[in-house]
N, C-alpha and C positions, 0 to 999 in steps of 0.2 A: 690391519684389523677392520672388519666391517662393523657398522652400527646401524641402528634404526635411523631412517630419514628423520630429521628434526621436525618435519611437517607431518609426521605420523602421530596420531593421537590414539590412545588405547581406551576402549570402552569394554566394560565387563558386565556380564549378566549370567547368573546361574551356570557357572562352569564353562561359559563360552567367552571368547575374546573377539572383539572386532578391532582390526587395525585399519584406521581411517586416514587417508591422505587428504589433508585440508585444502590442498591446491588442485588436485586432479579429481577429487571426490571418489576415488577408487577405494573399495572396502574389501578386506579379506577377513572372512569369518573362520575362526579356528577353535578347536577344543582347547581347553586350558593346557592339557598335557602336550599337545602339539606346539602350542606357543612356548611352553617352558623348554621344549627340546630344540628350539631354533639354534642353529650353529652360526655364530658370528665370525668364525674362522673360515668356514666353508659353507656359506648360506645356499639354500635351494635356488635353482635358476629362476623359479617363479617369483621369488622375493626380490631378486636382483632386477629381472626384466620389468617388473611393475614398480620398481623404485621404493619398495617398502624398506629395503635394506640398501645402504649406500657405502661407498668406500671412503677412505681417510682423506681423499682430496676433494670431497664434496664441498661445493660453494653455495651456501644458503641464499645469499643475495642474488646470485646469478640464477639459481633455481626459481626463486620468487619472480624474478624478471621474466624468465622464460615462460612461466605459467600464468602470467598476468593476462586476463582476457584481451584479445586483440580485435574483437568484432565491434568495438565501440564506435558510435557515430555521434557527432555533435549536431546533427540535423534536428531541428525542432519538429515535433509531430502533433502537439496538443496545444489548443488555445482555450482558456477558460474565459467566458464572458459572465461576470458577476452582475446579473441583471438588476438586483436590488439588495439592499441590506435589510429590508423589511421581511417579516415572517409572521404567519398566522398561528404559529405555535410558540411556546415559551419553554422549550426543553431545558431542564435544569442543568444539564451538562454541556450545553451548546458552546463550542469553542469560539464561536463568533460573538454572540451576545454577552456571554459572561466575561469576555475579555475586553469589551468596549467600555471605556470610561464614560463617554458621553455618546450614547447611541441615538443618533438622529438619522431617521430613514433617508436613504439616498436611492435614486432610481436612474438607471442608465437611459440616456436619450438616444434618439435615432442618429443624431449627429456623432455622438461618441461611438455608437455601434458602427457607423459607416467608417469612421477613422480606424476602428478596430479591424474591420474587414480589409482595409488597405494594408494594415500591419500583417494580417493573415496572408494576404497575397505575397507580400515581400518575404516573409519568413517561412511559410509552409506552402510552397507553390503546388504541391500535390499530396494527396492522401492525408489530409488534415482531419484530426478528431476535434470537433468543436463541442465543448462542454458548457451547457447552460447551468448556472450555479447561483447560489445566493447566500443568505436569505432563502426565501421561497421563490424560485424563478417564475412560477406561474402568476405571481402578483404583477409581473410585467410581461404578460403573454404577448401583448401587441408588439413589443420590441423583439421578442423571440421570433414572432412571425415575420417581422421586417427583415431580420438577419437571414432567416431561411430563404425568404423571397429573393433578397439581394444576392445570396450565394448562387441561386439558380440563374439569375440574370447575368451575373459576372462569370458564370460557368466555372465556379470554384470547385475543386475536387475535394469535397468535405463530406463527412458523415457526422450525424448529430447525436449527442447524448444529453439527457437532462437528469439531474439529481434533484429529487423532490420528496416532500413529505406525503404527497398523494392526495391531500385533502381537497384540492381544487380540480381534480381530474373528473371530467364529465364524459359521457359517450361522444360528444362532439369533439372535445379535445383529444380523446383517445383515437378517434378517426383521423384527426389531423396528424397525430404522431405516427400512426400506422402508414398513412399516405406518404409521409416524408421519411420513412424508414428510421425512426428514432430508436435508440436504445434508451431504456428507462430504468433508473435506479431509484428504489423506494426504501426509506428508512423504516425499520420495524425491529423492535428489540426483544420480542418474545410474545407469549400469549397475553391476553388482555390485562390481567392484573399486573404483570411485570411491565409491559409497555406503558400502561397508563399511569404508572407511578412516576414516570419521568417525562414522557412525551405528552404534554398537556397544552391546552390553549390558554388564552388570556383570562378565561373564566374558570380555569383550573379543571376543565373537563378533558377526559382522556381522548386519545385519537385512534384507538385500535379499530373501532367499528368503521370509521371513515377510511382507514387504510385498507381494511379488508374489502370494502366496497370498491376502492380504486383498483385493487389487484384483480378483482372479478371483471370490472369494466375493461381493463387493459387486455386481459386474456380473451375476453369475448371478441376483441378486435384483432386478435392474433399476435398480441405483444406479450412476450414472456418477460416480466420484469426481473431485474436482479435485486435481491434483498440485501440491505446493508444493516447489520446488527451491531450497534454500538455497545461496548462493554463498559459498565460503570458500576456504581455501588448498588444499583437496583437489581442487577442480574449477574454479578461477578461470581456468585457461588452456584449459579445454574445456567451457564451459557448454552448448555445443550437443549434448553427449553425451546429454542428457535427451530430445532430439527423437526419437531412435531408439526410446526406450521409449514415448513418446506415440503414435507411429505404430504400434508393436507392439500396444498395448492398444486402438488405434482410438479414442483420446480426442480431443475437439475442441481441447483446449488445456491450459494449465498456467500457473503463475505463478512467477517468480523472486523469491526473497527476497534483498535486498541484504545484505551482511555487517553484522551487528549488533555494537555495542560490547559486549565481554565481557572476562572475566578472563584468557583465555589467548591470544586471537588479535587481532593488530593489523595494520592495513594502512597502510603509508606512502602518501603521495600518489603516489609513483612506481608503487607496486604497484597502487593503485587505477586508475591510468591504464591499466595493462596489463589489468586486469580489465575495464574499460569497453570497451577495444578489442575484446577477445574477446566480450564481451556483445553488442556491436553486430554483430559478425560472425555471432553465433548468431541475432540477431533478423532479419538478412537471410535466413537459412535458414528461420526461422519464417514470414516473409512468403511466401517462395518456395513452401513446402509448404501454404500457406493454413491454417495453424494459428493459434491465439489464445494469446498470452502476455499475461495480463490484469493483471499487477501493476506492471510497469515501463514497457512500451512501448505496448501496444495502447490503453490508456486515453488516452494522450497523442496517439497517432496519430489515434485516432477524434475526439478533441476538435479537433485541428488540421483535419481534413477537414470537420468540421461547424461550424467557427468558433465553438466553444463552450468557454469557459475550463474547464480542469481545476484547480479552485480548491483542493481539499483532498485530499491523498493518503491520508487516514486518518480514520475516524470519531471518533478521539480528539479531533479539533478540535471539541469541544463537542456531539457527536452520539451519544456512547455513555457508558455507565458500566460499571465493572468491580467485581465483588464477589469478594474474596479468600476462601479457605477459612475464615479467622478472622472474616470479616464486616466488614473494612475496605472502604471504597468510594472509588474514584478514577477518574481520567479515562483512564488509559493502562495497558494490561496490560504494556507493556514496562517500566514503572516499579515493578512489583510487587517485584522483588528488592530494590530500594532501600528500599521501605517495610518489607520484612521485616528488612533490616539496620538499621532504625532511623534512616535518613537524615532530615534535617530538612525537605527540600523535595522531596516525592515526589508531591504533589497527591493524596494519600490522606487527606483532611482530615475526612471524615465516616465514620460507620459505618452498618451496614445498617438501623438503626432510625431513621435521619434521616427526618423526616416533612414536609419542605418540598420544593418543586419544585427539582430539581437545576439546571435551566436558569437559575434565579435565583441560584445560588450563585456567588460570585466566581471560583472556580477554573474552572467550566464556562464562565462568561462570558469569562474571559481566553483560554482555549484556543479558544473559538468565534471570537474576534476575531483570532486569529493567522493571518493570511493575508499573502501577499506585498504585497497592495494596502495593507495597514496597516503596512508596514515600509519606511520611506523609502529604506534602502540597496538595496532591491530594485526601485525604480521605474524605473531605467534599464536593467534587465536584459532582454535579449531573450526570456528564458524565463519572464517573470513570469506569463503566462497558462497555462503548461503544467507548471510544476514541481510544483504541488500543495503548495507550502510545505515540501517535504522532511519531515524527522522532527523534531518539537519535542523529543522525548526525546533525540535526538542532540545538539541544541543545548544542552539542559539539562546533559547529562553532560559535554560537552566545553567548554562556555563558561558554565555556571552560570546560564543564563537562556534560557527558551524563545523570547525575542524576538530572539535572535541567529540569523543564517543557519545553516542546516545545510550546511556546506561540502562534505559528501559528495554531496548532490544537486546542488549548484552545479557540482561537477566533472563529474558525470554529464551534466547538461544542456548543458554546453559542447560535448559531442560528439553528444548525442542530438538536439538541436534541428536542426543541419544535416543529420543523417541523416534525420530526419523530413521536412524540407523537400524534400530531393532524392529520397527514396524515393517521396513522393507524386508528384513530377514524373515519375519513371521509370514509375510504375504508370499514370499517366493521360496522359502525353505532352501535358500541358496547357501547352504553351509558346506564347509570343507571338512 
């Protein structure tokens, strides 16, 4: 007797059924009557060929092993240089400042930067993405310039990214960024009232006007910035507000940052459910306006359409290293505050003079291997191929172990996967 493949999950909507294979991402859309009439004694060839229906000798573990993505590489590709812990804003949800017990500003020196470049040469000999981060990286612009200059002198194959609040960008700095082919990410959480309720300076003044000026300056120099919209309690019921600004600046898209664990803001499970509801409503508008939201949804929707697993949501899974202003080196920039606080398990276990390949270090090996396919409690989940593993940092901070599930991404995917399945159906009308 045949039966449904145990990796098939059933989604229903208005008299239609979607049979979804969690490992291959194949989806079969049926009318309810056609689903009800499936014969398990003599199933249709299409159901057998596409493994929606399987025979009595089906081996689940072997099937899982066969469909585990095989294109993984443990090559590092990203290096974060945290130029300073200082910032000219005091964003009330900041995962750096609100998690530092004793925040004393530290600044990266040229000596630390030079050692970091040696580490870059050893670990990412070609096609490196070098991310300048902080704090506010432009508070240490001279060392940023030093690193870029030394990359040219050393003929390093690297391209540059800076993540900034935008307040220090001038026409001169924008020209420098354009000349050196920087990608620029700017944080903006919505229109003026929303943004300025959280993103304030030390005098409690909002940042919207300065951010808007920075975007204009960058675009005048030919740089199209990427916009990062952090979701928190100032905009959780109106995440779509940012869409108006993306259209105003004629940007192709943006990215949502999901709420990060920090010292002042917590979301209950019920509050997160409300946030997810509104986030998905906003994503429907993003699709309608043919924009790109590339941090939460589009990467998963694209993977679903292409039948290609979205295995890792972050380069911290063994494909990046992070250098702090004081020269400590770790896997995840989100764990920097805990390293600063002297926590014992932060995965900042080497310093910038470490002269062995990081990919062979136990910490990087552990993080590289943390995927849902290596976590038995995830094997039966319909979102195993699309969740990206969630955030290991969240797992560590909430459950003391990166190998536990990130419950926040689990809660998101419970709603996002059916939305993805039915949004694809509505866009293509690919019904049987």
